[in-house]
VOLUMKE-512939 format. One record per residue (C-alpha): residue number from 0; residue in three letters; x, y, z. Coordinates in nm, 2 decimals. Layout:
N
<nr:NUM | rest:Ala | east:X | north:Y | up:Z> .
...
This chain:
237
<nr:0 | rest:Met | east:-8.21 | north:4.04 | up:11.95> .
<nr:1 | rest:Ile | east:-8.21 | north:4.32 | up:11.71> .
<nr:2 | rest:Asn | east:-7.87 | north:4.35 | up:11.49> .
<nr:3 | rest:Thr | east:-7.82 | north:4.74 | up:11.47> .
<nr:4 | rest:Tyr | east:-7.50 | north:4.70 | up:11.25> .
<nr:5 | rest:Gln | east:-7.54 | north:4.85 | up:10.90> .
<nr:6 | rest:Thr | east:-7.33 | north:4.91 | up:10.59> .
<nr:7 | rest:Ser | east:-7.35 | north:5.11 | up:10.27> .
<nr:8 | rest:Met | east:-7.09 | north:4.87 | up:10.07> .
<nr:9 | rest:Ala | east:-7.24 | north:4.66 | up:9.82> .
<nr:10 | rest:Leu | east:-7.17 | north:4.28 | up:9.83> .
<nr:11 | rest:Pro | east:-6.97 | north:4.12 | up:9.59> .
<nr:12 | rest:Gln | east:-7.13 | north:3.95 | up:9.29> .
<nr:13 | rest:Val | east:-7.06 | north:3.60 | up:9.23> .
<nr:14 | rest:Pro | east:-7.01 | north:3.52 | up:8.85> .
<nr:15 | rest:Pro | east:-7.24 | north:3.26 | up:8.68> .
<nr:16 | rest:Pro | east:-7.09 | north:2.93 | up:8.61> .
<nr:17 | rest:Val | east:-6.92 | north:2.88 | up:8.28> .
<nr:18 | rest:Pro | east:-7.13 | north:2.63 | up:8.09> .
<nr:19 | rest:Pro | east:-6.92 | north:2.32 | up:8.01> .
<nr:20 | rest:Arg | east:-6.80 | north:2.28 | up:7.64> .
<nr:21 | rest:Leu | east:-6.94 | north:1.99 | up:7.47> .
<nr:22 | rest:Gly | east:-6.65 | north:1.91 | up:7.24> .
<nr:23 | rest:Arg | east:-6.33 | north:2.07 | up:7.07> .
<nr:24 | rest:Pro | east:-6.40 | north:2.24 | up:6.69> .
<nr:25 | rest:Glu | east:-6.20 | north:1.97 | up:6.45> .
<nr:26 | rest:Pro | east:-5.90 | north:2.13 | up:6.26> .
<nr:27 | rest:Ile | east:-5.94 | north:2.23 | up:5.90> .
<nr:28 | rest:Leu | east:-5.71 | north:1.99 | up:5.68> .
<nr:29 | rest:Ile | east:-5.60 | north:2.19 | up:5.37> .
<nr:30 | rest:Pro | east:-5.49 | north:1.94 | up:5.13> .
<nr:31 | rest:Thr | east:-5.14 | north:1.99 | up:4.97> .
<nr:32 | rest:Gln | east:-5.06 | north:1.90 | up:4.62> .
<nr:33 | rest:Leu | east:-4.83 | north:1.58 | up:4.57> .
<nr:34 | rest:Pro | east:-4.49 | north:1.62 | up:4.40> .
<nr:35 | rest:Ser | east:-4.50 | north:1.54 | up:4.07> .
<nr:36 | rest:Pro | east:-4.33 | north:1.19 | up:3.96> .
<nr:37 | rest:Gly | east:-4.13 | north:1.38 | up:3.69> .
<nr:38 | rest:Tyr | east:-3.91 | north:1.56 | up:3.98> .
<nr:39 | rest:Ser | east:-3.79 | north:1.23 | up:4.13> .
<nr:40 | rest:Lys | east:-3.64 | north:1.09 | up:3.82> .
<nr:41 | rest:Pro | east:-3.36 | north:1.34 | up:3.80> .
<nr:42 | rest:Leu | east:-3.25 | north:1.28 | up:4.15> .
<nr:43 | rest:Leu | east:-3.27 | north:0.90 | up:4.11> .
<nr:44 | rest:Arg | east:-3.06 | north:0.90 | up:3.81> .
<nr:45 | rest:Phe | east:-2.81 | north:1.14 | up:4.00> .
<nr:46 | rest:Leu | east:-2.80 | north:0.87 | up:4.32> .
<nr:47 | rest:Val | east:-2.76 | north:0.58 | up:4.07> .
<nr:48 | rest:Cys | east:-2.45 | north:0.75 | up:3.89> .
<nr:49 | rest:Val | east:-2.28 | north:0.85 | up:4.23> .
<nr:50 | rest:Val | east:-2.31 | north:0.48 | up:4.35> .
<nr:51 | rest:Thr | east:-2.19 | north:0.32 | up:4.02> .
<nr:52 | rest:Leu | east:-1.87 | north:0.56 | up:4.00> .
<nr:53 | rest:His | east:-1.80 | north:0.49 | up:4.38> .
<nr:54 | rest:Leu | east:-1.79 | north:0.14 | up:4.30> .
<nr:55 | rest:Phe | east:-1.57 | north:0.20 | up:3.99> .
<nr:56 | rest:Leu | east:-1.31 | north:0.38 | up:4.20> .
<nr:57 | rest:Ser | east:-1.29 | north:0.11 | up:4.49> .
<nr:58 | rest:Val | east:-1.26 | north:-0.17 | up:4.22> .
<nr:59 | rest:Gly | east:-0.99 | north:0.02 | up:4.07> .
<nr:60 | rest:Gly | east:-0.78 | north:0.13 | up:4.39> .
<nr:61 | rest:Phe | east:-0.79 | north:-0.21 | up:4.48> .
<nr:62 | rest:Leu | east:-0.65 | north:-0.34 | up:4.19> .
<nr:63 | rest:Tyr | east:-0.36 | north:-0.05 | up:4.17> .
<nr:64 | rest:Leu | east:-0.27 | north:-0.14 | up:4.52> .
<nr:65 | rest:Tyr | east:-0.25 | north:-0.51 | up:4.46> .
<nr:66 | rest:Tyr | east:-0.04 | north:-0.47 | up:4.15> .
<nr:67 | rest:Asn | east:0.19 | north:-0.24 | up:4.32> .
<nr:68 | rest:Glu | east:0.24 | north:-0.46 | up:4.59> .
<nr:69 | rest:Arg | east:0.31 | north:-0.75 | up:4.35> .
<nr:70 | rest:Gln | east:0.56 | north:-0.54 | up:4.17> .
<nr:71 | rest:Ile | east:0.75 | north:-0.43 | up:4.51> .
<nr:72 | rest:Ala | east:0.77 | north:-0.76 | up:4.64> .
<nr:73 | rest:His | east:0.92 | north:-0.93 | up:4.30> .
<nr:74 | rest:Ala | east:1.18 | north:-0.64 | up:4.31> .
<nr:75 | rest:Thr | east:1.26 | north:-0.70 | up:4.71> .
<nr:76 | rest:Tyr | east:1.29 | north:-1.07 | up:4.59> .
<nr:77 | rest:Ser | east:1.51 | north:-1.02 | up:4.31> .
<nr:78 | rest:Ser | east:1.78 | north:-0.82 | up:4.49> .
<nr:79 | rest:Pro | east:2.05 | north:-1.00 | up:4.68> .
<nr:80 | rest:Gln | east:1.93 | north:-0.84 | up:4.99> .
<nr:81 | rest:Gly | east:1.58 | north:-0.96 | up:4.97> .
<nr:82 | rest:Arg | east:1.71 | north:-1.31 | up:4.91> .
<nr:83 | rest:Val | east:1.87 | north:-1.34 | up:5.23> .
<nr:84 | rest:Gly | east:1.58 | north:-1.15 | up:5.43> .
<nr:85 | rest:Phe | east:1.72 | north:-0.79 | up:5.44> .
<nr:86 | rest:Pro | east:1.54 | north:-0.49 | up:5.29> .
<nr:87 | rest:Pro | east:1.69 | north:-0.33 | up:5.00> .
<nr:88 | rest:Val | east:1.94 | north:-0.06 | up:5.07> .
<nr:89 | rest:Glu | east:1.75 | north:0.22 | up:4.97> .
<nr:90 | rest:Lys | east:1.50 | north:0.12 | up:5.22> .
<nr:91 | rest:Gln | east:1.70 | north:0.09 | up:5.52> .
<nr:92 | rest:Glu | east:1.67 | north:0.37 | up:5.78> .
<nr:93 | rest:Thr | east:1.99 | north:0.58 | up:5.88> .
<nr:94 | rest:Thr | east:1.99 | north:0.62 | up:6.26> .
<nr:95 | rest:Tyr | east:2.26 | north:0.80 | up:6.42> .
<nr:96 | rest:Lys | east:2.36 | north:0.64 | up:6.74> .
<nr:97 | rest:Ala | east:2.66 | north:0.72 | up:6.95> .
<nr:98 | rest:Phe | east:3.00 | north:0.63 | up:6.85> .
<nr:99 | rest:Ala | east:3.38 | north:0.76 | up:6.86> .
<nr:100 | rest:Arg | east:3.68 | north:0.69 | up:6.64> .
<nr:101 | rest:Met | east:3.99 | north:0.82 | up:6.80> .
<nr:102 | rest:Leu | east:4.33 | north:0.85 | up:6.63> .
<nr:103 | rest:Ile | east:4.66 | north:0.92 | up:6.79> .
<nr:104 | rest:Gly | east:4.93 | north:1.16 | up:6.65> .
<nr:105 | rest:Lys | east:5.29 | north:1.20 | up:6.67> .
<nr:106 | rest:Pro | east:5.40 | north:1.35 | up:7.03> .
<nr:107 | rest:Asn | east:5.60 | north:1.67 | up:7.05> .
<nr:108 | rest:Ala | east:5.82 | north:1.53 | up:7.31> .
<nr:109 | rest:Ile | east:6.02 | north:1.24 | up:7.36> .
<nr:110 | rest:Ile | east:5.83 | north:0.94 | up:7.52> .
<nr:111 | rest:Glu | east:5.96 | north:0.80 | up:7.82> .
<nr:112 | rest:Lys | east:6.00 | north:0.43 | up:7.86> .
<nr:113 | rest:Lys | east:5.71 | north:0.35 | up:8.08> .
<nr:114 | rest:Ser | east:5.36 | north:0.23 | up:8.07> .
<nr:115 | rest:Gly | east:5.05 | north:0.45 | up:8.06> .
<nr:116 | rest:Tyr | east:4.75 | north:0.58 | up:7.86> .
<nr:117 | rest:Leu | east:4.75 | north:0.69 | up:7.50> .
<nr:118 | rest:Glu | east:4.65 | north:1.03 | up:7.41> .
<nr:119 | rest:Trp | east:4.43 | north:1.11 | up:7.14> .
<nr:120 | rest:Arg | east:4.42 | north:1.37 | up:6.86> .
<nr:121 | rest:Met | east:4.06 | north:1.52 | up:6.91> .
<nr:122 | rest:Asp | east:4.13 | north:1.73 | up:6.58> .
<nr:123 | rest:Leu | east:4.18 | north:1.41 | up:6.40> .
<nr:124 | rest:Ser | east:3.91 | north:1.21 | up:6.59> .
<nr:125 | rest:Val | east:3.54 | north:1.17 | up:6.55> .
<nr:126 | rest:Arg | east:3.28 | north:1.14 | up:6.82> .
<nr:127 | rest:Lys | east:2.89 | north:1.15 | up:6.83> .
<nr:128 | rest:Asn | east:2.73 | north:1.15 | up:7.16> .
<nr:129 | rest:Ile | east:3.04 | north:1.05 | up:7.36> .
<nr:130 | rest:Asn | east:3.25 | north:1.29 | up:7.52> .
<nr:131 | rest:Tyr | east:3.63 | north:1.30 | up:7.64> .
<nr:132 | rest:Tyr | east:3.85 | north:1.35 | up:7.94> .
<nr:133 | rest:Gly | east:4.21 | north:1.45 | up:7.94> .
<nr:134 | rest:Asn | east:4.26 | north:1.36 | up:7.58> .
<nr:135 | rest:Ser | east:4.28 | north:1.00 | up:7.70> .
<nr:136 | rest:Trp | east:3.95 | north:0.89 | up:7.83> .
<nr:137 | rest:Leu | east:3.62 | north:0.84 | up:7.67> .
<nr:138 | rest:Thr | east:3.31 | north:0.92 | up:7.86> .
<nr:139 | rest:Val | east:2.97 | north:0.75 | up:7.79> .
<nr:140 | rest:Leu | east:2.66 | north:0.98 | up:7.78> .
<nr:141 | rest:Glu | east:2.42 | north:0.71 | up:7.65> .
<nr:142 | rest:Pro | east:2.38 | north:0.39 | up:7.86> .
<nr:143 | rest:Gly | east:2.37 | north:0.06 | up:7.65> .
<nr:144 | rest:Asp | east:2.56 | north:-0.21 | up:7.50> .
<nr:145 | rest:Tyr | east:2.84 | north:-0.12 | up:7.32> .
<nr:146 | rest:Leu | east:3.13 | north:-0.26 | up:7.06> .
<nr:147 | rest:Ile | east:3.46 | north:-0.15 | up:7.18> .
<nr:148 | rest:Tyr | east:3.80 | north:-0.20 | up:6.96> .
<nr:149 | rest:Ser | east:4.13 | north:-0.06 | up:6.96> .
<nr:150 | rest:Arg | east:4.46 | north:-0.12 | up:6.75> .
<nr:151 | rest:Val | east:4.79 | north:-0.04 | up:6.89> .
<nr:152 | rest:Thr | east:5.10 | north:-0.10 | up:6.69> .
<nr:153 | rest:Phe | east:5.47 | north:-0.13 | up:6.83> .
<nr:154 | rest:Ser | east:5.74 | north:-0.08 | up:6.61> .
<nr:155 | rest:Lys | east:6.07 | north:-0.11 | up:6.80> .
<nr:156 | rest:His | east:6.28 | north:-0.38 | up:6.93> .
<nr:157 | rest:Ser | east:6.19 | north:-0.56 | up:7.23> .
<nr:158 | rest:Val | east:6.27 | north:-0.91 | up:7.35> .
<nr:159 | rest:Ala | east:5.98 | north:-0.93 | up:7.62> .
<nr:160 | rest:Pro | east:5.60 | north:-0.95 | up:7.50> .
<nr:161 | rest:Leu | east:5.43 | north:-0.61 | up:7.46> .
<nr:162 | rest:Thr | east:5.07 | north:-0.58 | up:7.65> .
<nr:163 | rest:Gly | east:4.77 | north:-0.36 | up:7.57> .
<nr:164 | rest:Cys | east:4.43 | north:-0.34 | up:7.74> .
<nr:165 | rest:Ile | east:4.13 | north:-0.12 | up:7.77> .
<nr:166 | rest:Lys | east:4.03 | north:0.00 | up:8.08> .
<nr:167 | rest:Leu | east:3.67 | north:0.09 | up:8.23> .
<nr:168 | rest:Arg | east:3.67 | north:0.34 | up:8.50> .
<nr:169 | rest:Asn | east:3.36 | north:0.45 | up:8.70> .
<nr:170 | rest:Met | east:3.35 | north:0.83 | up:8.74> .
<nr:171 | rest:Glu | east:3.19 | north:0.85 | up:9.05> .
<nr:172 | rest:Thr | east:3.40 | north:0.60 | up:9.25> .
<nr:173 | rest:Gly | east:3.73 | north:0.62 | up:9.03> .
<nr:174 | rest:Glu | east:3.79 | north:0.25 | up:9.02> .
<nr:175 | rest:Glu | east:3.93 | north:0.10 | up:8.74> .
<nr:176 | rest:Lys | east:3.91 | north:-0.25 | up:8.58> .
<nr:177 | rest:Glu | east:4.04 | north:-0.42 | up:8.27> .
<nr:178 | rest:Val | east:3.76 | north:-0.49 | up:8.00> .
<nr:179 | rest:Thr | east:4.00 | north:-0.68 | up:7.76> .
<nr:180 | rest:Lys | east:4.38 | north:-0.74 | up:7.73> .
<nr:181 | rest:Ala | east:4.60 | north:-0.87 | up:7.46> .
<nr:182 | rest:His | east:4.99 | north:-0.94 | up:7.39> .
<nr:183 | rest:Cys | east:5.22 | north:-0.93 | up:7.07> .
<nr:184 | rest:Ser | east:5.59 | north:-0.99 | up:7.06> .
<nr:185 | rest:Leu | east:5.82 | north:-0.77 | up:6.84> .
<nr:186 | rest:Ser | east:6.12 | north:-1.00 | up:6.82> .
<nr:187 | rest:Asp | east:6.17 | north:-1.33 | up:6.61> .
<nr:188 | rest:Lys | east:6.29 | north:-1.67 | up:6.78> .
<nr:189 | rest:Asp | east:6.61 | north:-1.57 | up:6.81> .
<nr:190 | rest:Gly | east:6.54 | north:-1.21 | up:6.96> .
<nr:191 | rest:Leu | east:6.77 | north:-1.04 | up:6.67> .
<nr:192 | rest:Asn | east:6.54 | north:-0.88 | up:6.40> .
<nr:193 | rest:Pro | east:6.31 | north:-0.63 | up:6.52> .
<nr:194 | rest:Gln | east:5.95 | north:-0.65 | up:6.37> .
<nr:195 | rest:Leu | east:5.62 | north:-0.50 | up:6.36> .
<nr:196 | rest:Cys | east:5.35 | north:-0.66 | up:6.59> .
<nr:197 | rest:Thr | east:4.99 | north:-0.52 | up:6.67> .
<nr:198 | rest:Val | east:4.77 | north:-0.58 | up:6.98> .
<nr:199 | rest:Thr | east:4.40 | north:-0.59 | up:6.84> .
<nr:200 | rest:Leu | east:4.14 | north:-0.56 | up:7.11> .
<nr:201 | rest:Gln | east:3.75 | north:-0.61 | up:7.07> .
<nr:202 | rest:Asp | east:3.47 | north:-0.68 | up:7.28> .
<nr:203 | rest:Val | east:3.11 | north:-0.59 | up:7.37> .
<nr:204 | rest:Ile | east:2.99 | north:-0.44 | up:7.69> .
<nr:205 | rest:Thr | east:2.72 | north:-0.27 | up:7.87> .
<nr:206 | rest:Leu | east:2.80 | north:0.06 | up:7.98> .
<nr:207 | rest:Ser | east:2.63 | north:0.31 | up:8.22> .
<nr:208 | rest:Arg | east:2.62 | north:0.67 | up:8.21> .
<nr:209 | rest:Gly | east:2.93 | north:0.84 | up:8.30> .
<nr:210 | rest:Asn | east:3.13 | north:0.52 | up:8.24> .
<nr:211 | rest:Gln | east:3.51 | north:0.61 | up:8.08> .
<nr:212 | rest:Leu | east:3.72 | north:0.43 | up:7.88> .
<nr:213 | rest:Ser | east:4.07 | north:0.43 | up:7.78> .
<nr:214 | rest:Val | east:4.39 | north:0.23 | up:7.63> .
<nr:215 | rest:Trp | east:4.67 | north:0.15 | up:7.85> .
<nr:216 | rest:Val | east:5.00 | north:0.00 | up:7.70> .
<nr:217 | rest:Glu | east:5.29 | north:-0.15 | up:7.90> .
<nr:218 | rest:Asn | east:5.60 | north:0.08 | up:7.71> .
<nr:219 | rest:Leu | east:5.45 | north:0.41 | up:7.55> .
<nr:220 | rest:Ser | east:5.82 | north:0.46 | up:7.39> .
<nr:221 | rest:Leu | east:5.74 | north:0.16 | up:7.16> .
<nr:222 | rest:Val | east:5.41 | north:0.28 | up:7.03> .
<nr:223 | rest:Asp | east:5.40 | north:0.33 | up:6.65> .
<nr:224 | rest:Tyr | east:5.24 | north:0.71 | up:6.67> .
<nr:225 | rest:Gly | east:5.12 | north:0.68 | up:6.31> .
<nr:226 | rest:Lys | east:4.73 | north:0.80 | up:6.21> .
<nr:227 | rest:Gln | east:4.65 | north:0.47 | up:6.08> .
<nr:228 | rest:Ser | east:4.85 | north:0.23 | up:6.29> .
<nr:229 | rest:Thr | east:4.71 | north:0.31 | up:6.63> .
<nr:230 | rest:Ser | east:4.34 | north:0.38 | up:6.70> .
<nr:231 | rest:Phe | east:4.07 | north:0.35 | up:6.94> .
<nr:232 | rest:Gly | east:3.70 | north:0.34 | up:6.90> .
<nr:233 | rest:Met | east:3.36 | north:0.24 | up:7.02> .
<nr:234 | rest:Tyr | east:3.01 | north:0.21 | up:6.86> .
<nr:235 | rest:Lys | east:2.66 | north:0.16 | up:7.04> .
<nr:236 | rest:Leu | east:2.47 | north:-0.13 | up:6.93> .
């Protein structure tokens, strides 16, 4: 069979194979000049000085702290507070806790002979984080344990013993209850000579936010309304 197909295009030429390399050329190493021994001596001396100075400072600081603590401990033990186990007065931190000191004033009108709650003069009283309601009740804002106290002085004649108490009221329910109660008598054994008597109340109770406290007396007309004779207060422990 005769092939009649002809073309004028040249056939591609295959490049000859690359001969394998027998070995890579070795890098040429250029020798560098070593540092002179004279340059390392100042650096070494500087490092030795720094280490020595740091050692002296550490030892000096330790000795200073040691003798300073010894002097403070000696001064604390020499004071009366230190001997009984309390820190010095100047070292005690001052904290501002909730408290109230209420004072009473002379009423503008004649007091009726009946029982009731004492009313306090807000301009004469001192309060911190404690609110008031109706000039008679103190409202607790911070829950916790409180020391409560009251001093009510009676100054007129009465044969029967007089009663005073601190009452606690729940602001949500309106329920009232007696916290502490005491009595005193204005007359002598024969009931003839009038005297002064004071009902002193004091207790430690746990109060919740919103609790209210007030002082109740059996006879408002017999109360001595002097500023220092009748008072009421509380202090958060």
